C-alpha positions as CSV (number, residue, x, y, z in Angstrom):
1,D,-17.4,164.4,55.0
2,E,-20.9,163.4,56.1
3,T,-18.6,163.2,59.9
4,R,-16.7,166.3,59.7
5,G,-19.2,168.3,60.6
6,L,-20.6,165.9,63.3
7,K,-20.9,167.9,66.9
8,D,-21.7,166.8,70.6
9,K,-24.4,168.0,72.8
10,E,-21.6,170.3,73.9
11,G,-20.8,172.1,70.4
12,I,-17.2,170.3,70.6
13,G,-16.7,169.0,67.0
14,L,-15.6,165.7,65.4
15,V,-12.4,166.8,64.3
16,D,-11.6,168.9,67.2
17,A,-12.2,166.1,69.3
18,I,-10.4,163.6,68.5
19,K,-7.3,165.1,67.5
20,E,-7.1,165.7,71.6
21,Y,-6.0,162.0,70.8
22,G,-3.4,162.7,68.2
23,I,-6.0,161.5,65.1
24,D,-5.3,163.6,62.2
25,F,-9.4,163.6,60.6
26,E,-7.6,163.6,57.0
27,K,-5.1,160.7,57.3
28,V,-8.1,158.9,59.1
29,K,-8.8,156.4,55.8
30,D,-4.9,156.2,55.6
31,S,-5.4,153.5,58.7
32,G,-6.9,151.3,55.8
33,K,-3.7,150.3,54.8
34,E,-2.7,148.0,57.7
35,L,-5.7,146.2,56.9
36,A,-3.6,144.1,54.8
37,N,-1.8,142.3,57.4
38,A,-5.2,141.5,58.9
39,A,-5.6,137.6,58.2
40,A,-8.6,137.3,61.1
41,Y,-10.1,138.6,63.7
42,L,-11.2,137.1,67.0
43,E,-12.5,139.0,69.7
44,L,-13.2,137.9,73.6
45,H,-16.0,139.7,75.9
46,I,-18.7,139.5,78.5
47,E,-22.2,138.7,77.0
48,Q,-23.7,142.0,78.5
49,G,-26.7,140.5,78.5
50,P,-28.9,137.3,80.6
51,V,-28.6,134.7,77.8
52,L,-26.1,132.4,78.6
53,L,-26.6,133.0,82.4
54,D,-30.1,131.7,82.0
55,L,-28.5,128.7,80.1
56,D,-25.9,128.1,82.5
57,L,-23.4,128.9,80.3
58,P,-20.0,129.6,80.7
59,L,-19.0,130.6,77.2
60,G,-21.1,131.4,73.9
61,T,-20.0,131.6,70.1
62,V,-21.7,135.1,68.1
63,L,-23.1,134.8,65.2
64,G,-22.8,138.4,64.5
65,T,-23.7,141.9,65.4
66,F,-27.5,143.7,65.0
67,G,-28.3,146.4,62.8
68,V,-29.6,149.3,64.1
69,E,-32.5,152.1,63.5
70,R,-32.2,155.0,65.5
71,H,-34.9,157.7,65.3
72,A,-36.2,161.0,67.2
73,I,-40.1,160.7,67.4
74,T,-41.8,164.2,68.1
75,F,-45.8,164.0,68.6
76,R,-47.1,167.7,68.4
77,G,-50.2,168.9,69.9
78,Q,-51.5,171.5,72.0
79,A,-50.5,173.3,75.0
80,A,-53.6,174.0,77.2
81,H,-54.7,174.9,80.9
82,S,-54.7,171.3,82.5
83,G,-58.1,172.6,84.6
84,S,-60.0,174.2,82.6
85,T,-59.6,171.7,79.3
86,P,-62.1,168.6,79.5
87,M,-60.5,165.6,78.6
88,N,-62.3,165.2,75.2
89,R,-61.3,168.4,73.9
90,R,-57.2,168.1,74.4
91,R,-54.8,167.7,71.9
92,D,-52.3,165.6,74.3
93,A,-49.1,165.0,72.8
94,F,-48.2,162.9,76.1
95,L,-50.7,160.6,75.8
96,A,-50.2,159.8,71.6
97,A,-46.6,159.4,72.7
98,A,-47.1,157.3,75.7
99,K,-49.1,154.6,72.7
100,M,-45.4,154.1,71.3
101,S,-44.3,152.2,74.6
102,P,-46.1,149.1,74.5
103,E,-46.3,148.9,70.5
104,I,-42.5,148.7,70.2
105,Y,-42.6,145.5,72.5
106,R,-45.4,144.0,70.2
107,I,-43.6,145.1,67.3
108,A,-40.2,143.2,68.8
109,E,-41.7,140.2,69.8
110,R,-43.1,139.3,66.3
111,S,-39.4,139.9,65.0
112,D,-38.6,136.8,66.3
113,G,-35.4,138.0,68.3
114,G,-35.1,141.6,68.0
115,V,-35.5,144.4,70.2
116,C,-36.7,147.6,70.8
117,T,-36.7,150.6,73.4
118,I,-37.8,153.9,74.2
119,G,-34.6,154.9,76.0
120,S,-35.2,159.3,76.3
121,C,-38.3,161.4,76.5
122,A,-38.8,165.3,76.9
123,T,-41.7,166.9,77.5
124,K,-42.9,170.8,76.3
125,P,-43.7,172.9,77.9
126,G,-42.9,170.6,80.9
127,I,-45.3,172.2,83.4
128,V,-47.8,170.3,85.5
129,T,-50.4,173.0,84.5
130,S,-50.2,172.6,80.8
131,V,-51.7,170.1,78.1
132,V,-48.3,168.7,76.8
133,E,-48.0,169.9,73.7
134,E,-44.3,168.2,72.6
135,R,-43.3,165.3,73.8
136,R,-40.0,164.1,72.1
137,I,-39.1,160.4,72.2
138,A,-36.0,158.4,70.9
139,L,-36.2,155.0,69.9
140,D,-33.7,152.3,69.8
141,Q,-34.6,148.8,67.3
142,R,-32.3,146.1,66.7
143,H,-32.4,143.2,64.8
144,L,-29.8,140.3,62.8
145,D,-31.9,140.4,59.7
146,A,-32.0,143.3,57.7
147,K,-35.3,142.9,55.9
148,V,-36.9,141.9,59.6
149,L,-35.4,145.3,61.0
150,A,-36.7,147.0,58.1
151,R,-40.1,145.5,58.5
152,M,-39.8,146.7,62.3
153,L,-39.4,150.5,61.3
154,Q,-42.1,150.5,59.0
155,E,-44.5,149.1,61.7
156,A,-43.4,151.7,64.3
157,K,-43.8,154.5,61.2
158,E,-47.7,153.3,61.0
159,A,-48.2,152.6,65.0
160,S,-47.1,156.3,65.6
161,E,-49.5,157.7,62.6
162,R,-52.4,156.1,63.5
163,F,-51.8,157.1,67.2
164,A,-51.0,160.9,66.4
165,K,-54.6,160.6,64.2
166,E,-56.2,159.0,67.3
167,G,-54.9,162.0,69.4
168,N,-55.6,164.7,66.9
169,V,-51.8,165.9,66.9
170,S,-48.9,165.1,64.5
171,V,-46.0,162.9,64.6
172,R,-42.1,163.5,62.6
173,W,-39.5,161.1,62.9
174,K,-36.1,162.2,62.3
175,R,-33.1,159.4,61.6
176,L,-30.2,160.0,64.3
177,W,-28.0,156.5,63.3
178,E,-28.5,153.5,61.7
179,I,-25.7,150.9,60.8
180,E,-26.3,147.3,59.1
181,P,-26.3,144.0,60.4
182,I,-23.4,142.1,59.8
183,L,-22.6,138.4,60.0
184,F,-19.7,136.5,61.0
185,N,-17.0,134.3,59.4
186,K,-18.6,131.0,59.3
187,D,-15.7,128.7,59.4
188,L,-14.2,130.8,62.5
189,I,-17.7,130.4,63.7
190,K,-17.4,126.4,63.7
191,F,-13.9,127.1,65.0
192,C,-15.2,129.2,68.1
193,D,-18.0,126.1,68.6
194,E,-15.1,123.9,68.6
195,A,-12.9,125.4,71.0
196,I,-15.7,126.2,73.9
197,S,-16.3,122.6,73.3
198,E,-12.8,121.2,74.3
199,T,-12.6,123.1,76.9
200,G,-15.5,121.0,78.5
201,A,-18.3,123.8,77.8
202,K,-21.2,123.3,75.8
203,S,-21.3,126.2,73.5
204,H,-24.7,128.2,72.1
205,R,-24.9,130.3,69.2
206,L,-26.2,133.7,69.7
207,P,-26.7,136.9,67.8
208,S,-24.5,140.0,69.6
209,G,-27.2,143.3,70.5
210,P,-24.6,145.7,71.5
211,L,-22.4,146.5,68.8
212,H,-18.2,145.8,69.2
213,D,-15.4,146.3,67.3
214,A,-15.5,142.9,65.8
215,A,-18.4,144.4,64.1
216,E,-16.3,147.1,62.1
217,V,-13.4,145.0,61.3
218,A,-15.7,142.2,59.8
219,R,-17.2,145.2,57.5
220,A,-13.6,145.8,56.2
221,G,-13.5,142.7,55.0
222,V,-11.5,140.5,57.7
223,P,-13.1,137.1,58.4
224,T,-14.3,137.7,62.3
225,V,-16.0,136.1,64.9
226,M,-16.4,136.6,68.7
227,M,-16.7,134.5,71.8
228,F,-19.3,135.8,74.8
229,V,-18.4,134.6,78.4
230,Q,-21.2,135.0,80.8
231,S,-22.2,138.2,82.4
232,L,-22.9,137.6,86.3
233,H,-26.5,138.7,87.0
234,G,-26.9,139.1,83.1
235,I,-26.4,142.9,83.6
236,S,-24.2,145.4,82.1
237,H,-23.6,149.0,82.0
238,N,-24.3,148.9,85.8
239,K,-21.8,149.1,88.6
240,I,-23.0,145.1,89.8
241,E,-21.6,144.0,85.9
242,D,-19.1,141.2,86.8
243,T,-18.1,138.0,85.7
244,K,-16.9,134.8,87.5
245,E,-13.3,133.9,88.1
246,E,-13.3,130.6,86.6
247,H,-15.7,131.7,83.6
248,L,-12.9,133.6,82.4
249,E,-10.2,131.1,83.3
250,M,-12.0,128.7,80.7
251,A,-12.7,131.9,78.1
252,V,-9.0,132.2,78.0
253,T,-8.2,128.3,77.6
254,A,-10.7,128.8,74.9
255,L,-9.7,131.3,72.5
256,D,-6.2,130.4,72.7
257,K,-7.9,127.5,71.1
258,L,-9.7,129.2,69.1
259,A,-6.9,131.0,67.6
260,E,-4.8,128.3,66.7
261,K,-7.5,126.6,65.0
262,A,-7.8,130.0,63.5
263,M,-4.1,130.0,62.4
264,S,-4.3,126.6,60.7
265,W,-7.1,128.0,58.7
266,I,-5.1,131.1,57.7
267,C,-2.3,128.6,56.6
268,G,-4.0,125.3,55.1
269,N,-6.5,127.2,53.2
270,E,-5.3,128.4,49.6
271,T,-8.0,130.0,48.6
272,Y,-8.2,132.5,51.9
273,P,-10.5,135.5,51.6
274,R,-7.9,138.0,52.4
275,R,-5.7,137.4,49.3
276,Q,-8.9,138.1,46.8
277,R,-10.4,141.2,48.9
278,M,-6.8,143.0,49.6
279,G,-5.2,141.5,46.5
280,A,-2.3,140.6,48.4
281,G,0.3,137.9,46.6
282,T,1.3,135.8,50.1
283,N,-0.2,136.0,53.3
284,S,2.0,137.8,56.1
């Protein structure tokens, strides 16, 4: 019901958008029945980051995906003429919001592995002859530990209130989106390490900052693991995104070995979690 009324910035509703691809919103929940036949889920993906590149490793085992807290933060001061208003009399929303940028880096550094990003900003009235009355920024925070992520969010809120008070402006937070971290299956993680080692590479365990299909499959209760292949230049979402051909070949070989190990595990595990999860009497 919460998603039924969602619309994008062009005003197109979610229900209408997915209908164009032949998806009936009223039947979406029925798709969960297919999970009864899912024994495990293995996903191979480019890393989309520089960790494996910096370690000079072609492949890596993914521990799970980050949780995300995403908020719109609006600082509101007072518009005033940029020429006639003394610096000590300004209620500059831009200044208060700008202090958040270095602060989120400090928050991320204290979190041991988390990341924080201010990815967009907009100002009003948006003219050079006026002190900024309103500045809206979008903050994205991620971590593999839900408790640490909650602390990162609280620290960011406290910082924004402190900066707002210093500048005699107000601040308002609005949650845009959130999702909890998800850890992958411990047995499959071990098999992934082994598969990578058997290709002649050294395995390295790392979390996934980007979200993937694997996260939602794991959240649905299916034993899941991901394997990363190194991203050339450590870059993604960019036209220079690429992966070495020899690394792709190693990745396919390692994935094949991982699949063999997973199938043996499924067939030999009488207490396989899928039976309890789905209430199935037999594996299919």
